[in-house]
C-alpha positions as a LaTeX table, in Angstrom:
\begin{tabular}{lrrr}
\hline
Residue & $x$ (\AA) & $y$ (\AA) & $z$ (\AA) \\
\hline
Met1 & 249.00 & 52.00 & $-76.30$ \\
Gln2 & 245.87 & 50.10 & $-77.26$ \\
Ser3 & 244.65 & 47.50 & $-74.79$ \\
Lys4 & 245.68 & 43.89 & $-75.21$ \\
Ile5 & 242.24 & 42.86 & $-73.94$ \\
Arg6 & 240.04 & 42.38 & $-76.98$ \\
Thr7 & 236.68 & 41.00 & $-77.99$ \\
Arg8 & 236.30 & 37.81 & $-79.97$ \\
Glu9 & 235.24 & 39.82 & $-83.03$ \\
Glu10 & 238.32 & 42.04 & $-82.81$ \\
Leu11 & 240.56 & 39.00 & $-82.46$ \\
Lys12 & 239.05 & 37.30 & $-85.51$ \\
Gln13 & 240.18 & 40.25 & $-87.62$ \\
Ile14 & 243.59 & 40.48 & $-85.94$ \\
Ile15 & 244.17 & 36.77 & $-86.57$ \\
Arg16 & 243.08 & 36.91 & $-90.23$ \\
Asp17 & 245.39 & 39.88 & $-90.85$ \\
Ala18 & 248.31 & 38.15 & $-89.11$ \\
Gln19 & 247.78 & 34.85 & $-90.93$ \\
Ser20 & 247.54 & 36.63 & $-94.29$ \\
Lys21 & 251.06 & 37.91 & $-93.58$ \\
Gly22 & 252.34 & 34.42 & $-92.76$ \\
Arg23 & 252.42 & 34.93 & $-88.99$ \\
Lys24 & 251.65 & 32.00 & $-86.69$ \\
Val25 & 248.90 & 32.51 & $-84.12$ \\
Ile26 & 248.86 & 30.49 & $-80.91$ \\
Thr27 & 245.89 & 30.24 & $-78.54$ \\
Thr28 & 245.58 & 28.84 & $-75.07$ \\
Asn29 & 242.90 & 29.06 & $-72.44$ \\
Gly30 & 242.34 & 28.65 & $-68.75$ \\
Cys31 & 241.09 & 30.11 & $-65.51$ \\
Phe32 & 244.40 & 31.70 & $-64.45$ \\
Asp33 & 243.02 & 32.23 & $-60.95$ \\
Ile34 & 245.94 & 33.48 & $-58.79$ \\
Leu35 & 248.66 & 33.97 & $-61.37$ \\
His36 & 251.88 & 32.12 & $-60.46$ \\
Val37 & 255.26 & 31.20 & $-61.92$ \\
Gly38 & 253.87 & 28.00 & $-63.43$ \\
His39 & 251.48 & 30.11 & $-65.52$ \\
Leu40 & 254.28 & 32.46 & $-66.56$ \\
Arg41 & 256.65 & 29.71 & $-67.67$ \\
Tyr42 & 253.86 & 27.94 & $-69.53$ \\
Leu43 & 252.84 & 31.10 & $-71.38$ \\
Gln44 & 256.45 & 31.94 & $-72.22$ \\
Ser45 & 256.87 & 28.45 & $-73.71$ \\
Ala46 & 253.63 & 28.79 & $-75.66$ \\
Arg47 & 254.71 & 32.16 & $-77.09$ \\
Glu48 & 257.94 & 30.63 & $-78.41$ \\
Leu49 & 255.87 & 28.44 & $-80.76$ \\
Gly50 & 254.79 & 31.31 & $-83.00$ \\
Asp51 & 254.31 & 35.02 & $-83.52$ \\
Ile52 & 251.14 & 35.98 & $-81.61$ \\
Leu53 & 249.90 & 34.47 & $-78.35$ \\
Ile54 & 246.23 & 34.90 & $-77.49$ \\
Val55 & 245.11 & 33.86 & $-74.01$ \\
Ala56 & 241.42 & 33.09 & $-73.56$ \\
Val57 & 240.40 & 33.52 & $-69.93$ \\
Asn58 & 237.39 & 31.75 & $-68.49$ \\
Ser59 & 234.69 & 34.13 & $-67.26$ \\
Asp60 & 233.77 & 34.06 & $-63.58$ \\
Gly61 & 230.64 & 32.06 & $-64.40$ \\
Ser62 & 232.51 & 29.41 & $-66.36$ \\
Val63 & 235.17 & 29.13 & $-63.62$ \\
Arg64 & 232.41 & 28.42 & $-61.09$ \\
Glu65 & 231.00 & 25.82 & $-63.46$ \\
Ile66 & 234.41 & 24.12 & $-63.77$ \\
Lys67 & 235.98 & 24.65 & $-60.31$ \\
Gly68 & 232.99 & 25.05 & $-58.01$ \\
Glu69 & 231.16 & 27.90 & $-56.27$ \\
Lys70 & 234.16 & 29.07 & $-54.22$ \\
Arg71 & 236.13 & 30.04 & $-57.31$ \\
Pro72 & 237.38 & 32.19 & $-58.86$ \\
Leu73 & 239.21 & 34.09 & $-56.15$ \\
Val74 & 240.20 & 36.85 & $-58.58$ \\
Pro75 & 237.52 & 38.47 & $-60.81$ \\
Glu76 & 237.71 & 37.92 & $-64.59$ \\
Asp77 & 238.60 & 41.51 & $-65.45$ \\
Glu78 & 241.55 & 41.46 & $-63.02$ \\
Arg79 & 242.75 & 38.07 & $-64.28$ \\
Ala80 & 242.61 & 39.39 & $-67.85$ \\
Glu81 & 244.49 & 42.55 & $-66.87$ \\
Leu82 & 247.23 & 40.59 & $-65.13$ \\
Leu83 & 247.70 & 38.35 & $-68.16$ \\
Ala84 & 247.71 & 41.35 & $-70.51$ \\
Gly85 & 250.56 & 42.77 & $-68.42$ \\
Leu86 & 252.85 & 39.87 & $-69.32$ \\
Gly87 & 255.32 & 40.53 & $-72.11$ \\
Cys88 & 254.83 & 37.09 & $-73.66$ \\
Val89 & 251.06 & 37.63 & $-74.08$ \\
Asp90 & 249.94 & 39.58 & $-77.13$ \\
Phe91 & 246.17 & 39.55 & $-76.61$ \\
Val92 & 243.64 & 38.41 & $-74.01$ \\
Met93 & 239.95 & 37.70 & $-74.31$ \\
Ile94 & 237.35 & 36.56 & $-71.79$ \\
Phe95 & 235.07 & 33.72 & $-72.84$ \\
Ser96 & 231.95 & 32.49 & $-71.09$ \\
Glu97 & 231.66 & 28.92 & $-72.36$ \\
Ser98 & 232.93 & 26.08 & $-70.16$ \\
Thr99 & 235.04 & 24.71 & $-73.05$ \\
Pro100 & 237.20 & 26.45 & $-75.67$ \\
Ile101 & 235.51 & 24.64 & $-78.57$ \\
Glu102 & 233.34 & 27.53 & $-79.75$ \\
Phe103 & 236.06 & 30.19 & $-79.72$ \\
Leu104 & 238.51 & 27.82 & $-81.45$ \\
Arg105 & 236.02 & 27.29 & $-84.29$ \\
Glu106 & 235.65 & 31.06 & $-84.63$ \\
Leu107 & 239.25 & 32.18 & $-84.19$ \\
Arg108 & 240.94 & 29.30 & $-86.08$ \\
Pro109 & 244.48 & 29.66 & $-84.68$ \\
Asp110 & 247.48 & 27.88 & $-86.19$ \\
Ile111 & 248.43 & 26.25 & $-82.87$ \\
His112 & 246.42 & 25.59 & $-79.71$ \\
Val113 & 248.31 & 24.86 & $-76.51$ \\
Lys114 & 247.42 & 23.33 & $-73.16$ \\
Gly115 & 249.66 & 23.04 & $-70.15$ \\
Gly116 & 249.89 & 22.12 & $-66.55$ \\
Asn117 & 248.48 & 18.86 & $-65.34$ \\
Tyr118 & 246.50 & 17.97 & $-68.47$ \\
Thr119 & 247.00 & 14.67 & $-70.24$ \\
Ile120 & 246.12 & 14.15 & $-73.89$ \\
Asp121 & 243.04 & 12.06 & $-73.02$ \\
Lys122 & 241.65 & 14.99 & $-70.96$ \\
Ile123 & 241.83 & 17.57 & $-73.78$ \\
Ile124 & 238.18 & 18.02 & $-74.72$ \\
Glu125 & 238.99 & 20.41 & $-77.55$ \\
Leu126 & 241.46 & 18.10 & $-79.30$ \\
Glu127 & 239.01 & 17.00 & $-82.01$ \\
Thr128 & 238.05 & 20.62 & $-82.69$ \\
Val129 & 241.72 & 21.59 & $-83.04$ \\
Lys130 & 242.16 & 18.83 & $-85.64$ \\
Glu131 & 238.87 & 19.79 & $-87.33$ \\
Ile132 & 240.03 & 23.38 & $-87.92$ \\
Gly133 & 243.41 & 22.22 & $-89.21$ \\
Ala134 & 245.42 & 23.59 & $-86.29$ \\
Glu135 & 248.35 & 21.99 & $-84.53$ \\
Phe136 & 248.00 & 20.94 & $-80.88$ \\
Arg137 & 250.80 & 21.15 & $-78.31$ \\
Leu138 & 250.90 & 20.00 & $-74.71$ \\
Ile139 & 253.39 & 21.87 & $-72.51$ \\
Pro140 & 254.24 & 20.21 & $-69.19$ \\
Gly141 & 253.46 & 22.11 & $-66.02$ \\
Val142 & 255.97 & 23.22 & $-63.42$ \\
Glu143 & 256.07 & 20.64 & $-60.63$ \\
Gly144 & 254.29 & 21.83 & $-57.49$ \\
Lys145 & 253.08 & 25.09 & $-59.05$ \\
Ser146 & 249.31 & 25.45 & $-59.32$ \\
Thr147 & 246.56 & 27.68 & $-57.98$ \\
Thr148 & 245.20 & 24.73 & $-56.00$ \\
Lys149 & 248.64 & 24.17 & $-54.44$ \\
Leu150 & 248.87 & 27.89 & $-53.54$ \\
Ile151 & 245.47 & 27.75 & $-51.84$ \\
Glu152 & 246.60 & 24.68 & $-49.86$ \\
Ile153 & 249.80 & 26.46 & $-48.76$ \\
Ile154 & 247.90 & 29.57 & $-47.68$ \\
Leu155 & 245.43 & 27.49 & $-45.67$ \\
Glu156 & 248.22 & 25.46 & $-44.05$ \\
Lys157 & 250.49 & 28.38 & $-43.20$ \\
His158 & 247.76 & 30.72 & $-42.03$ \\
Ser159 & 245.33 & 28.35 & $-40.32$ \\
Asp160 & 245.78 & 30.06 & $-36.92$ \\
Glu161 & 244.90 & 33.46 & $-38.39$ \\
Leu162 & 241.94 & 31.98 & $-40.26$ \\
Arg163 & 240.58 & 30.53 & $-37.00$ \\
Ser164 & 240.65 & 33.95 & $-35.41$ \\
Leu165 & 237.94 & 36.29 & $-36.63$ \\
Asn166 & 237.87 & 39.81 & $-35.14$ \\
Gly167 & 239.68 & 38.60 & $-32.04$ \\
Phe168 & 237.27 & 35.72 & $-31.48$ \\
Ile169 & 238.89 & 32.29 & $-31.58$ \\
Val170 & 236.84 & 29.81 & $-33.60$ \\
Lys171 & 237.26 & 26.20 & $-32.43$ \\
\hline
\end{tabular}
């Protein structure tokens, strides 16, 4: 089985071939740092909108640019591999820009999707989506499910263990 993780150039050809056969291509993008059920449900909903779902994953450098120096927690190649393992995801690519604008102009999907806690006024690629003639969809997130929320839960539930380093109690 050929890998679902592809380069931008490979995906351009895959998309053109699919569109020439009347298939609808959906793209989405994000950090996907600590994959959780909110991500899964969002991607499953996105996949239902068409025939091929391509997930663009932010590179480690662009995640740091967006989320700060402490992120990502999971390296880009592992995040891409996890996403590629999902049945609803057809292809994955890693992109290094801090916004999806450049890859959208190159790939030219039929539909671009955002999810989670985004609101329409926070979608920086919205004009680009319109410019390339694609449809835009906003899929609501799953309440209480986010990587940030998971980090908060881990810190809260394991604070005693985190204070203890090699048997030394940190106060």
